[in-house]
Each structure stands twice: as C-alpha cells, then as structure tokens.
KEFI-607005 format. One record per residue (C-alpha): x, y, z; residue in one letter. Coordinates in steps of 0.02 Angstrom, whole numbers, padded with zeros to 5 digits, always signed. Example, Ala and Ser with C-alpha at 12.3 -4.5 7.8 and 13.67 -1.06 7.14 Angstrom:
// KEFI-607005
+00615-00225+00390a+00684-00053+00357s
END
This chain:
// KEFI-607005
-02633+07914+02548i-02801+07839+02616a-02918+07907+02749p-02954+07796+02901v-03078+07652+02867n-03065+07678+02679e-02983+07574+02542q-02801+07620+02504l-02793+07738+02350d-02670+07644+02241m-02654+07787+02117s-02600+07904+02261a-02480+07772+02327l-02394+07742+02163f-02395+07932+02128g-02297+07956+02289l-02175+07815+02246l-02143+07895+02077k-02088+08051+02161k-01998+07974+02307a-01890+07837+02225i-01808+07946+02092p-01769+08077+02229t-01699+07950+02349i-01596+07863+02214l-01554+08023+02124g-01380+08099+02108s-01420+08217+02255q-01515+08088+02356g-01463+08014+02529p-01392+07856+02449f-01330+07905+02276c-01228+08057+02288s-01045+08015+02239s-00980+08006+02418a-01132+07911+02486c-01131+07787+02344s-00951+07736+02383d-00990+07735+02567l-01136+07618+02553f-01034+07506+02433g-00898+07499+02565s-01030+07461+02704v-01095+07315+02595m-00919+07251+02576y-00881+07268+02766s-01041+07176+02810t-00997+07025+02702i-00822+07032+02766e-00888+07025+02946l-00989+06871+02895l-00836+06789+02829y-00738+06821+02991v-00884+06761+03098f-00894+06599+02995l-00710+06575+03001d-00702+06599+03191l-00850+06484+03223n-00814+06336+03113r-00766+06234+03265h-00951+06245+03319a-00990+06128+03176l-00896+05989+03260g-00750+05971+03141y-00589+05886+03208p-00443+06008+03231p-00341+05931+03092q-00484+05966+02966y-00494+06148+03024l-00311+06169+02993e-00325+06108+02815r-00483+06205+02778m-00452+06361+02669p-00454+06524+02767k-00605+06631+02724l-00551+06798+02648a-00643+06920+02537m-00582+06921+02355p-00488+07079+02312a-00613+07125+02179s-00763+07117+02300a-00750+07299+02350l-00756+07356+02168v-00906+07240+02145g-00997+07318+02289m-00966+07493+02231q-01015+07445+02053d-01181+07379+02126s-01215+07538+02208m-01175+07633+02050s-01294+07519+01955c-01435+07547+02083i-01401+07735+02077c-01387+07744+01887g-01481+07890+01809q-01535+07777+01666h-01665+07692+01771w-01846+07725+01713d-01923+07706+01884w-02087+07792+01820t-02102+07656+01688g-02065+07512+01813f-02192+07580+01938l-02324+07601+01797d-02304+07418+01759m-02310+07370+01946a-02469+07474+01962q-02544+07387+01813g-02516+07216+01896v-02588+07275+02059v-02741+07352+01969a-02769+07188+01879w-02759+07084+02038a-02879+07201+02135m-03005+07222+01995s-03017+07057+01911s-03176+06967+01970s-03143+06820+01850t-02975+06753+01802f-02913+06806+01628s-02748+06737+01569l-02736+06867+01428k-02761+07011+01549s-02632+06944+01667l-02509+06920+01526w-02544+07095+01454d-02502+07167+01624s-02332+07072+01652v-02264+07040+01480k-02174+07206+01472g-02074+07177+01635i-01938+07067+01568v-01891+07175+01417p-01895+07326+01535k-01783+07248+01661i-01663+07181+01535m-01669+07338+01426g-01568+07503+01422p-01672+07575+01562t-01640+07424+01676g-01497+07309+01714f-01422+07321+01541c-01349+07493+01551a-01216+07592+01651g-01116+07495+01771t-01252+07363+01799c-01180+07232+01682t-01011+07250+01762s-01089+07237+01934a-01181+07076+01888i-01017+07002+01829n-00929+07053+01987q-01071+06978+02095v-01072+06814+01996v-00878+06802+02021g-00903+06839+02209l-01026+06705+02237f-00924+06577+02134t-00776+06622+02252e-00887+06598+02406i-00949+06436+02341a-00778+06359+02320f-00693+06434+02469h-00835+06426+02598a-00984+06325+02550v-00900+06173+02473a-00769+06140+02605p-00896+06161+02741t-01020+06036+02656y-00882+05909+02619i-00828+05914+02801g-01007+05889+02861l-01027+05728+02759i-00892+05637+02853n-00836+05720+03009k-00741+05564+03066n-00621+05569+02918d-00640+05730+02822p-00524+05746+02672p-00403+05886+02632d-00518+06038+02612a-00389+06139+02525s-00403+06026+02369k-00576+06102+02331i-00500+06259+02272i-00498+06259+02081p-00343+06304+01981p-00323+06489+01930t-00354+06444+01747a-00526+06370+01788l-00574+06517+01897m-00522+06637+01753g-00626+06535+01627a-00776+06542+01745l-00757+06732+01757s-00747+06753+01569t-00897+06638+01544s-00997+06744+01670a-00951+06903+01576k-00998+06829+01411n-01165+06776+01487m-01195+06951+01541g-01154+07017+01367n-01269+06883+01292c-01420+06930+01404l-01395+07113+01378c-01319+07126+01204g-01387+06992+01095n-01557+06933+01151i-01706+07034+01091d-01818+07016+01243w-01967+07110+01166s-01963+06990+01021g-01949+06840+01137f-02100+06892+01241v-02206+06927+01085s-02187+06745+01031l-02298+06692+01175t-02446+06807+01125d-02532+06680+01004p-02518+06537+01133l-02594+06653+01265i-02738+06704+01153s-02769+06517+01115f-02765+06469+01306l-02866+06620+01374d-03042+06552+01337p-02990+06381+01399i-02923+06446+01563t-03077+06556+01587s-03191+06408+01561g-03280+06481+01408s-03209+06346+01295r-03152+06166+01323q-02982+06102+01275f-02994+05990+01123t-02849+05905+01031f-02901+05962+00859d-02809+06034+00702t-02817+06212+00773a-02734+06154+00939t-02598+06060+00845i-02561+06207+00734t-02548+06328+00882v-02434+06215+00987l-02313+06165+00839t-02306+06342+00775t-02265+06409+00949t-02129+06279+00971a-02057+06316+00797k-02056+06503+00835n-01965+06482+01002y-01830+06366+00921i-01799+06471+00772t-01796+06629+00882y-01669+06557+00998f-01562+06488+00856l-01552+06660+00771s-01433+06807+00792s-01553+06892+00913t-01563+06737+01020g-01434+06613+01084l-01338+06613+00917c-01284+06792+00940g-01093+06816+00949s-01083+06837+01142s-01208+06698+01179c-01115+06562+01078v-00954+06608+01172q-01021+06572+01346v-00956+06398+01349a-00794+06425+01252d-00683+06482+01394p-00725+06331+01496l-00704+06207+01353l-00536+06288+01306s-00471+06229+01474v-00546+06060+01461e-00383+05970+01519s-00378+06082+01669v-00555+06042+01717i-00533+05853+01695i-00372+05859+01804g-00466+05957+01933y-00615+05835+01929a-00499+05684+01948n-00412+05773+02096e-00581+05801+02181i-00630+05623+02143s-00473+05555+02218k-00486+05672+02371t-00672+05668+02405y-00720+05507+02311g-00714+05402+02466k-00836+05526+02554v-00956+05508+02412l-00953+05325+02371y-00971+05275+02556e-01138+05366+02565t-01290+05252+02584p-01360+05295+02412q-01203+05256+02314v-01168+05097+02415t-01345+05037+02383s-01328+05059+02194v-01157+04977+02191a-01223+04829+02287r-01370+04810+02169t-01253+04816+02018m-01139+04683+02096r-01289+04573+02131q-01331+04580+01947s-01160+04516+01901g-01077+04682+01856m-00900+04719+01918a-00911+04885+02005v-00768+04992+02062n-00838+05156+02112v-00666+05240+02122e-00634+05194+01942e-00804+05246+01887m-00771+05422+01955l-00604+05436+01860y-00607+05533+01691i-00471+05486+01568p-00349+05628+01542t-00269+05569+01375t-00332+05694+01248p-00429+05614+01103g-00422+05648+00918a-00571+05764+00936v-00587+05889+01079s-00745+05935+01171t-00720+06116+01104l-00711+06051+00921t-00877+05954+00950v-00954+06108+01027w-00906+06222+00882n-00970+06097+00759a-01136+06087+00851m-01148+06278+00853k-01110+06289+00668d-01259+06165+00636c-01383+06241+00757a-01341+06423+00709c-01328+06399+00522a-01493+06487+00487g-01553+06455+00310s-01401+06339+00278a-01454+06235+00425g-01603+06133+00472l-01767+06181+00386d-01875+06206+00539w-02031+06259+00441d-02034+06099+00344t-01995+05992+00496l-02135+06067+00603f-02258+06060+00461n-02225+05878+00448k-02238+05851+00639v-02406+05943+00638a-02469+05837+00494a-02410+05681+00585a-02497+05729+00748l-02656+05768+00649d-02642+05600+00560y-02627+05510+00726l-02775+05605+00798r-02897+05544+00667v-02827+05364+00659s-02927+05222+00737s-02845+05086+00845p-02857+04975+00691e-02762+05096+00579t-02635+05164+00704i-02489+05050+00645v-02519+05100+00466n-02520+05285+00520a-02357+05266+00613i-02270+05188+00463f-02341+05323+00346a-02269+05456+00466i-02099+05372+00465i-02098+05362+00272k-02132+05546+00267d-02009+05603+00401l-01856+05489+00365v-01819+05560+00191p-01828+05737+00260f-01715+05698+00414v-01584+05626+00294f-01593+05762+00165s-01492+05922+00139a-01626+06022+00230k-01619+05897+00374g-01467+05825+00465m-01369+05796+00303c-01338+05975+00262g-01154+06020+00254n-01138+06097+00432k-01252+05972+00517c-01174+05816+00439s-01002+05883+00493t-01072+05902+00673a-01139+05727+00670i-00982+05648+00609m-00876+05752+00730t-00990+05692+00874g-00968+05510+00819i-00779+05522+00815r-00784+05602+00987y-00887+05459+01060v-00791+05323+00974l-00619+05394+01002d-00526+05274+01120p
END
C-alpha cells in the first residue's frame, strides 16, 4: 500500500478495502455463507449467554446479603435472543449493502482531513452530509433483515436492563436492607408495549423519514456560518442573520411535522402502545415506588431536599410524593396524546408556521434596532402583533389545536 518511509497511499488503501470487504462479507465469504452466518450468530449468542452465567455466579462478589441474592431474578437469555443474533449476522451479510459507496464517503472525509490547510465548515459538511441518508437508506440499515435485527437487539437490551442492570444497581444503593429484586421485572403487558414501540420506531426511522430531505435543510445554515467559522466574516446580529436563523428553525419544524417527518404513520404510533397500557404502567410505577421508595428517599440528595422543604413550612411526605393516583380520569393520557398529534400534524389545517416565523423574525429585527429608551414600546408592539395571531384560526384556535388545548386543560384539572 505504501513504500517504506513514504506517506500512506489512501487511494490504494481504500481501493483494497473496496475489494476486500464485499468479498469477506459476500455470500461466499468466510463469514457470510449460509452455514457460517448461522454459526457466528450462535457464537454471539453463546458469548452473551456465558457473560450472563458469569454475572449470575459472581453476584456474591458485590457484597449482597444472601437473602437479597435469593430474591434477585435469575439471569437467563431471552428465548428470542438467538433469532436476534442470527438476524444481526444476516443484516451484516446482506447483499444490499453498498460498501463501495460507504467507503467512497469515508475516503472523502479522510481526504478532507488530510488536505485541508484551513478549516472550512462547508467542505466538512459536504463530505459528511451524505452519511446519514446512506446509513438509513435501502443500501444500509433500512433493508433486508436489518430492521428486524435492530428491533430484536433493542428488545434484548431492554430485557437485560430490567433483569440484570436494574436489580444490581438497586442492591448496590442499600446493601444493608435491599428490597425485593424480583419486583423490578415489569408486567408482560408493559414488556409487550415496549417491544411494539421499538418496532414502530424502527419503521419510523426507516419507513417515514426522508433523511436526504432532512439533511438538505441544513445547507443554507452551513453556507451562512462557513465564512464566519473560517474568519473571513464576523458574526453580526443583523436582518440577514435573523432571516437565516428563523427560516432554518421554521424549515426544521415544518419538516418534522410533515408526513415525511415525525408525522408519518409509523412515527406517530411510537408512543401509542405504551399509552394504551397506561394503567399497567402506573400500577408498575407504584409497585416500584413502594418497593424501592425507601431506598431512594433515604439517599442524601432526597433527604436534603425534603429537609429544606420542611424548613420552609411545607409538609413533606416523600412516600406520598412518589405515589401516582390510579383512579382513571375523564381524559386519558392517550386521548391527550392523540389530540396533540392531530394539532401538530394537521398540516395546512393546523398552525400557520410561515406567518408565525415571519412575525418572530420581524419582532427580533424590531428589538435589534430599538434603543434602551424605546425597548418597552417595542415589546408591547410585538405583543399586539403576536397575540391576535396566536388566538386566531391559523394559530392555536384552529379546530384541531383548540381541541387539543381544551383536552389538555381537562386532563390537568381532572380530579
């Protein structure tokens, strides 16, 4: 690749990688033939399983009393973990990967880092902005078995968090009187909701969001900041600056609240499974509070806050503060969430973001040229301009947004 005492030839190195990686990870390669892929998936599974066994056998080394160890959940690999590991290998070995394209991008970043004598934000941005759309596109993680593998891995780490990390941490807080570790395990309904939410998140990131469109929104801001970061122009808070900043903010918000952003069908459903089991979550939270509350409210930080509140004349019962009422109200959290989604994702029937940001830009420009003597008058002029818009049909009083506001008020005031 490079003769002795000479600089590494990056073109030759990346040329070699472009040949080697597709071969190694190809269908006839040493890792990705059908038999080898399953084998390495099983090896990954067995490695994590051995780690589980090691942790389970060596918990006594952490100094827990025997009665706590008896109540601590036994560590065991989830039944779906093997499928997840094999799906992960199938993802890595997928023939959809454009390794040449990824390496071309990496080579561009390396070339920029090695050749740039002066920092250029625009050059850096041009070399990296294609990476996220590439990774989250049909030649990256969003094809083949990769989406399924990501969901499986998220589920696996959720399982590990509740069965291994949380009980261990709770026990370390108070070794003298550790609570019942088995109570940390969530109900089956909650674990199922977490799994469904994770799958919806995968579908959202890979099915709804237009990553190329998202990245392109940053181009005008980079072009504006480039001469400032290179030192050829100073930053000034003038009309042009206000226009760029407010336009960029508006573009981001309107993008994310569109069907190619967070308002796509899969994205808006990410929280739905969890909110649909609200009563289960509240019951679980109260059980955790009752079981582990003493451990938490006897920590120095909580004790100090409670003491300060009592000294100010407030009646403080930390146990009661941690309790969440279980009586269902007239309005559920899911109802509020759906109303908020309807308002935020209403498009042309919702908030008029163009008008709002034009008014914000005008207000900032007005404040910029105001003197200390006229600042109060400027603020009142801005309020007189903004308030009628906020309480108009194109503001918060449109049909969907007014419904969301009233639903939220009922939710807060419901006894």
